[in-house]
KOLKOLVO-563630 format. One line per field, with one value per residue (C-alpha): residue number from 0; residue in three letters; x, y, z. Coordinates in pm, 1 decimal. Each point is the difference from the previous one (the first is absolute). Layout:
// residues N
n c(NUM; ...)
res c(ALA; ...)
east c(X; ...)
north c(Y; ...)
up c(Z; ...)
This chain:
// residues 305
n c(0; 1; 2; 3; 4; 5; 6; 7; 8; 9; 10; 11; 12; 13; 14; 15; 16; 17; 18; 19; 20; 21; 22; 23; 24; 25; 26; 27; 28; 29; 30; 31; 32; 33; 34; 35; 36; 37; 38; 39; 40; 41; 42; 43; 44; 45; 46; 47; 48; 49; 50; 51; 52; 53; 54; 55; 56; 57; 58; 59; 60; 61; 62; 63; 64; 65; 66; 67; 68; 69; 70; 71; 72; 73; 74; 75; 76; 77; 78; 79; 80; 81; 82; 83; 84; 85; 86; 87; 88; 89; 90; 91; 92; 93; 94; 95; 96; 97; 98; 99; 100; 101; 102; 103; 104; 105; 106; 107; 108; 109; 110; 111; 112; 113; 114; 115; 116; 117; 118; 119; 120; 121; 122; 123; 124; 125; 126; 127; 128; 129; 130; 131; 132; 133; 134; 135; 136; 137; 138; 139; 140; 141; 142; 143; 144; 145; 146; 147; 148; 149; 150; 151; 152; 153; 154; 155; 156; 157; 158; 159; 160; 161; 162; 163; 164; 165; 166; 167; 168; 169; 170; 171; 172; 173; 174; 175; 176; 177; 178; 179; 180; 181; 182; 183; 184; 185; 186; 187; 188; 189; 190; 191; 192; 193; 194; 195; 196; 197; 198; 199; 200; 201; 202; 203; 204; 205; 206; 207; 208; 209; 210; 211; 212; 213; 214; 215; 216; 217; 218; 219; 220; 221; 222; 223; 224; 225; 226; 227; 228; 229; 230; 231; 232; 233; 234; 235; 236; 237; 238; 239; 240; 241; 242; 243; 244; 245; 246; 247; 248; 249; 250; 251; 252; 253; 254; 255; 256; 257; 258; 259; 260; 261; 262; 263; 264; 265; 266; 267; 268; 269; 270; 271; 272; 273; 274; 275; 276; 277; 278; 279; 280; 281; 282; 283; 284; 285; 286; 287; 288; 289; 290; 291; 292; 293; 294; 295; 296; 297; 298; 299; 300; 301; 302; 303; 304)
res c(MET; THR; ARG; ALA; HIS; GLN; HIS; THR; PRO; HIS; TYR; ALA; GLU; GLY; VAL; HIS; HIS; ALA; GLU; ASP; VAL; HIS; ARG; PRO; GLY; HIS; GLY; HIS; SER; SER; PRO; GLU; GLY; HIS; GLU; HIS; GLY; ASP; THR; ASP; LEU; ALA; GLU; ILE; LEU; ASP; LEU; ASP; ALA; GLU; VAL; LEU; SER; GLU; HIS; ILE; ALA; SER; ILE; THR; ALA; TRP; LEU; PRO; LEU; LYS; SER; GLU; PRO; HIS; ARG; ILE; VAL; ASP; LEU; GLY; SER; GLY; THR; GLY; ALA; GLY; THR; PHE; ALA; LEU; LEU; ASP; ARG; PHE; PRO; ASP; ALA; HIS; VAL; THR; ALA; VAL; ASP; THR; SER; ALA; GLY; HIS; LEU; GLN; LEU; LEU; ARG; GLU; LYS; ALA; CYS; ALA; ARG; GLY; ALA; GLU; GLY; ARG; VAL; ARG; THR; VAL; GLN; ALA; ASP; LEU; ASP; SER; ASP; HIS; TRP; PRO; ASP; LEU; GLY; ARG; PRO; ASP; LEU; VAL; TRP; ALA; SER; ALA; SER; MET; HIS; HIS; MET; SER; ASP; PRO; GLY; ARG; THR; LEU; GLY; ARG; VAL; ARG; GLU; LEU; LEU; ALA; PRO; GLY; GLY; LEU; PHE; ALA; VAL; VAL; GLU; LEU; ALA; GLY; PHE; PRO; ARG; PHE; LEU; PRO; ALA; ASP; ALA; PRO; GLU; GLY; ARG; PRO; GLY; LEU; GLU; GLU; ARG; ALA; HIS; ALA; ALA; THR; GLU; SER; PHE; HIS; ALA; GLU; HIS; VAL; PRO; HIS; ARG; GLY; ALA; ASP; TRP; GLY; PRO; MET; LEU; THR; ALA; ALA; GLY; PHE; THR; VAL; GLU; ASP; GLU; ARG; THR; VAL; THR; VAL; ASP; ILE; GLU; GLY; ALA; ARG; SER; GLU; ALA; VAL; GLY; ARG; TYR; ALA; HIS; GLY; SER; LEU; ARG; ARG; ILE; ARG; ASP; VAL; ALA; ALA; PRO; ALA; LEU; ASP; ALA; GLU; ASP; LEU; ALA; ALA; LEU; ASP; GLY; LEU; LEU; ASP; PRO; ASP; GLY; PRO; ASP; SER; LEU; LEU; ARG; ARG; GLU; ASP; LEU; ALA; VAL; ARG; THR; GLN; ARG; THR; VAL; TRP; ALA; ALA; ARG; ARG; ALA)
east c(0.0; 120.1; -105.9; 20.7; -36.7; -144.8; 7.2; -267.3; -63.6; -294.4; -213.0; -219.8; -186.0; -364.5; -105.9; -290.7; 122.6; -298.7; -226.7; 222.7; -167.9; -357.5; -41.1; 110.2; -134.4; 152.8; 79.8; -48.7; -331.9; -215.9; -256.0; -326.1; -249.5; 260.5; -49.2; 158.5; 319.2; 6.7; -32.9; 259.8; 247.9; -73.0; 109.3; 331.4; 54.8; -59.8; 251.2; 248.8; -43.6; 27.6; 296.5; 191.9; -65.0; 353.9; 143.7; -258.7; 79.1; 368.9; -82.1; -199.5; 291.2; 246.4; -181.5; 228.9; -240.0; 108.7; -272.7; -282.3; -295.0; -340.2; -203.3; 55.2; -174.0; 14.7; -72.5; -134.8; -40.7; -172.4; -111.1; 253.8; 340.7; 180.3; -253.5; 42.1; 377.6; 9.3; -232.9; 222.5; 315.1; -139.0; -226.7; -103.5; -90.8; -332.6; -24.0; -233.6; -35.2; -97.3; -120.3; -244.8; -161.7; -280.4; 29.8; 367.7; -51.3; -280.8; 237.1; 261.8; -247.9; -97.1; 365.6; 49.0; -293.3; 135.3; 332.6; -163.8; 145.3; -320.0; 63.8; 334.0; -121.7; -204.1; -96.6; -62.5; -130.1; 150.3; 143.4; 340.9; -15.9; -304.6; 25.8; -99.1; 141.7; -190.5; 129.7; 281.0; 128.2; 363.0; 200.6; 356.2; 46.1; -157.5; 45.3; -65.9; 77.2; -46.3; -261.2; 184.8; 50.9; -377.4; -27.3; -79.5; 208.1; 260.1; 161.7; -328.4; -63.4; 348.4; -56.4; -326.6; 165.0; 261.3; -273.9; -172.8; 302.8; 88.0; 328.2; 283.7; -231.9; 114.7; -138.8; 82.4; -48.1; 29.9; 30.3; -7.5; 254.4; -289.1; -194.4; 174.4; 124.0; -87.7; 115.0; 352.4; 138.4; -27.9; -367.3; -251.7; 113.1; -14.9; -47.4; 296.6; -3.6; -379.8; -31.0; 232.5; -184.9; -334.2; 127.1; 155.1; -341.2; -149.1; 262.5; -197.7; -302.2; 209.6; 174.8; -339.7; -180.8; 273.7; 288.3; 154.4; 37.1; 366.7; 73.2; 292.0; -191.5; 306.9; 19.9; -378.0; -3.4; 277.7; -185.7; -308.1; 198.3; 93.3; 346.4; 73.5; 186.0; 45.2; -70.7; 4.0; -18.9; -86.3; 52.6; -251.4; 15.3; -243.5; 0.4; -346.9; 70.7; -22.8; -375.6; -272.3; -153.3; 273.6; -178.8; -328.0; 180.9; 162.1; -328.2; -199.0; 264.8; 43.5; -375.3; -39.6; 235.8; -131.9; -264.8; 227.0; 287.2; -210.0; -23.3; 381.0; 72.1; 11.7; -237.4; 256.6; 93.4; -362.4; -81.5; 296.6; -105.8; -353.2; 145.5; 185.7; -319.5; -224.4; -35.1; -79.6; 242.4; 324.2; 208.2; -179.3; 203.6; -176.1; 179.3; 350.6; 281.4; 252.6; -161.2; 162.8; -88.3; 268.1; -19.2; 149.4; -142.5; 134.3; -98.5; 60.0; -18.4; -64.1; -43.7; -199.8; 221.9)
north c(0.0; 349.3; 320.1; 317.5; 337.1; 217.2; 377.7; 109.4; 374.8; 14.8; -300.3; -128.6; -318.4; -23.4; -125.8; 69.7; 133.3; 211.8; -288.0; -66.8; 288.2; -25.7; -358.2; -300.2; -242.9; -196.4; 54.9; 341.0; 143.9; 152.4; -236.9; -54.2; 272.1; 274.6; 150.3; 333.6; -158.1; -237.2; 287.3; 205.1; -287.5; -61.0; 357.8; -62.2; -326.7; 177.6; 269.1; -276.5; -124.9; 347.6; 133.0; -324.1; -180.4; 5.3; -188.9; -274.9; -52.4; -26.9; -266.6; -208.3; 25.8; -112.0; -322.5; -302.7; -196.3; -306.1; 60.7; 248.6; -83.3; -62.3; -31.1; 259.8; 56.8; 342.9; -46.8; 318.9; 173.8; 315.3; 204.2; -164.8; 171.9; -335.4; -172.2; 246.5; 20.2; -377.9; 6.9; 261.1; -199.1; -333.6; 59.2; -366.5; -41.8; -8.6; 137.7; -107.9; 297.2; -93.5; 250.3; 26.9; 315.0; -34.0; 373.0; -15.9; -298.7; 182.0; 291.9; -245.8; -154.6; 344.0; 83.4; -330.0; 79.1; 349.5; -154.5; -266.7; -264.0; -138.4; -336.8; -29.9; 79.4; -204.9; 144.0; -207.1; 143.4; -198.2; 28.9; -165.7; -63.5; -222.7; -376.5; -60.3; 177.5; 18.0; -174.2; 222.8; -239.4; -111.4; 319.9; 27.0; 323.8; 129.8; 369.4; 137.8; 368.4; 128.5; -264.2; -279.1; 211.1; 8.9; -375.2; -116.4; -315.3; 84.5; -345.1; -168.6; 244.0; -53.5; -374.2; 37.6; 214.2; -269.8; -260.2; 233.1; 57.9; -225.3; -191.3; 237.2; 299.4; 328.3; 190.1; 373.2; 161.9; 377.7; 146.9; 355.1; 161.3; 218.9; 300.4; 222.4; 336.4; 311.3; 314.4; 139.5; -55.5; 370.7; 21.9; 132.0; 342.7; 26.7; -376.2; -170.8; -377.1; -15.6; -278.8; -230.6; 72.8; -76.1; -334.6; -81.7; 65.3; -286.1; -260.5; -170.7; -29.0; -164.0; -227.5; -129.5; -22.3; -64.4; -153.1; -160.7; 323.6; 45.5; -369.2; -188.5; -246.2; -194.4; -239.9; -43.7; -85.2; -254.3; -151.8; -35.1; -207.7; 265.0; 58.6; 373.6; 73.0; 374.2; 299.4; 366.7; 300.9; 324.9; 348.3; 242.2; 376.9; 164.1; 379.0; 150.7; 219.2; -309.3; -32.1; 217.1; -322.0; -16.4; 274.1; -191.0; -319.1; 170.5; 161.5; -322.9; -201.8; 239.2; 53.3; -372.8; -1.1; 321.0; -148.2; -279.2; 241.3; 279.2; -126.2; -17.2; 340.1; 324.7; 280.7; 188.2; -306.4; -91.3; 353.5; -2.7; -338.9; 125.5; 300.5; -230.2; -197.2; 303.2; -6.8; 369.6; 120.5; 189.0; -288.2; -276.1; -291.9; 55.7; 335.9; -103.6; -19.4; -176.6; -342.7; -329.6; -369.1; -172.9; -363.2; -346.2; -323.2; -353.6; -270.2; -373.5; -236.7; -352.8; -313.3; -314.0; -297.4)
up c(0.0; -76.1; 164.7; -205.9; 166.9; -272.9; 32.3; -242.1; 9.8; -234.4; 89.0; 281.6; 65.3; -100.6; 337.9; 226.6; 332.9; 91.9; 95.6; 301.1; 183.3; 129.7; -117.8; 199.9; -259.7; -282.7; -365.1; -154.8; 97.3; 264.4; 148.5; -185.0; 82.6; 41.5; -342.4; 79.3; 130.5; -294.8; -247.0; 184.7; -9.8; -368.9; -67.4; 177.4; -186.2; -330.8; 101.8; 80.2; -353.8; -153.7; 193.9; 39.1; -326.7; -138.6; 290.9; 11.3; -368.3; 90.3; 259.7; -247.1; -245.9; 271.5; 93.3; -57.6; -218.3; -195.3; -257.0; -44.5; 224.1; -154.4; 321.2; 272.3; 334.1; 166.5; 372.2; 156.8; -334.2; 120.1; -298.9; -228.6; 7.9; -2.9; -221.5; -284.9; 35.3; -34.7; -300.9; -163.4; 74.7; -115.3; -302.5; -30.7; 366.5; 179.6; 356.1; 278.1; 237.0; 357.6; 258.1; 290.5; -138.7; -254.2; -69.4; -81.5; -226.2; -181.6; -64.6; -122.6; -243.9; -127.6; -61.4; -180.8; -228.3; -67.6; -100.3; -214.9; 233.7; 150.4; -162.2; 180.7; 352.7; 243.4; 338.6; 313.2; 326.1; 286.2; 351.0; -9.9; 374.4; -40.0; 35.6; -360.8; -303.3; -326.8; -309.8; -130.0; -264.4; -23.2; -50.3; -129.0; 197.7; 321.3; 81.2; 351.0; 48.1; 356.5; 73.5; 181.1; 310.8; 52.0; 45.1; 352.7; -58.8; -265.0; 14.0; -86.4; -285.9; -144.4; 10.3; -185.6; -265.0; -47.9; -47.9; -245.9; -222.9; -288.7; 52.9; -85.9; 41.9; 153.3; 298.4; 15.7; 341.8; 31.4; 350.2; 132.7; 225.9; 116.3; -120.0; -253.5; 124.9; -195.9; 184.8; 49.3; 348.9; 83.6; -97.8; 75.0; 108.0; 377.0; 54.3; -168.3; 15.2; 26.4; -254.2; 194.7; 324.4; -165.4; -124.3; 336.3; 155.5; -205.5; 91.5; 274.9; -231.6; -269.6; 249.0; 108.2; -334.3; -258.1; 199.9; -309.1; -194.4; -85.2; 65.3; -152.3; -213.6; -110.4; 297.4; 3.1; -370.3; 54.9; 294.8; -221.3; -249.5; -256.2; -140.9; 21.2; -322.8; 26.9; 219.4; -86.4; 229.5; -173.3; 138.1; -146.8; -37.4; -241.2; -23.1; 21.7; -299.5; -220.6; 54.6; 145.8; 132.1; 266.9; 192.9; -11.1; 95.6; 300.9; 101.7; -22.3; 182.9; 292.9; 20.9; 64.0; 299.5; 154.6; 230.2; 123.4; 67.2; 153.6; 362.2; 28.8; -157.9; 195.1; -91.1; -207.5; -204.7; -59.2; -111.6; -237.4; -138.7; -54.2; -179.9; -237.0; -59.6; -59.7; -379.5; -13.4; 265.8; -63.9; 142.0; -192.8; -127.5; -330.7; -32.8; 101.5; -254.3; 224.8; 24.5; -92.4; 36.5; 209.8; 107.8; -33.1; -136.0; 7.5; -248.2; 40.8; -296.0; 126.1; -207.6; 61.4; -72.9)
């Protein structure tokens, strides 16, 4: 196994970090019946795809495949960032997109129709923590971006993925180092370091609800019977000037942690955070020209013997 530390200044992973706040469930959705939260998260997932599309394409190109896959399963597909990157990368492949959210899967189907790819996409609504998985076929490639850390029993899920894969098939696991950071260290004026304090204020929530976020999946994949063939850690730094969507991405992401962070922030920090989140205010994130997307992602490519 090799480990490459990539320093990629212009790319970021198309992964779905925002669901880690407010939702202690599985997969990539808000629970059924929480339509507003589901819609709000869908917006963030679409911004992931828009802002971070180049890097997810670079990950799909990096995968150590022995031949092009024809049957792919995307576990925790959200609104389809990974699904469509995989379809673009492998023009002869069909993708089964699995998610707990009916709303997200409906959006994914609509996107597939708009792209003329509806014949290459199948959607399956399922909870991957349930005792019984639906029939997902016999894929050559399984893709799981920021979804494995939501499993209540990751070892069991990894074992089931191994059983699902065709012999010689590849499992690609993408994991987050945490939420992206967007503001300079000296921002905002008068409350420097606010972003780090806001994230620190959510740590106990994440430790309780998503304890496997940021995990080293290599040993767990090996324990589940996979052979880890390669691992790649990517450092991301995207300047906000490259896309106006970065401001919306920052705003939506920090808006989602606000209520969890609020009880641990002092009054001045909370007021400054609310100023950043006020879309019409003079300090709004949507008006700033000094934003960037900074984060790290690690990808494991593991093969079923």
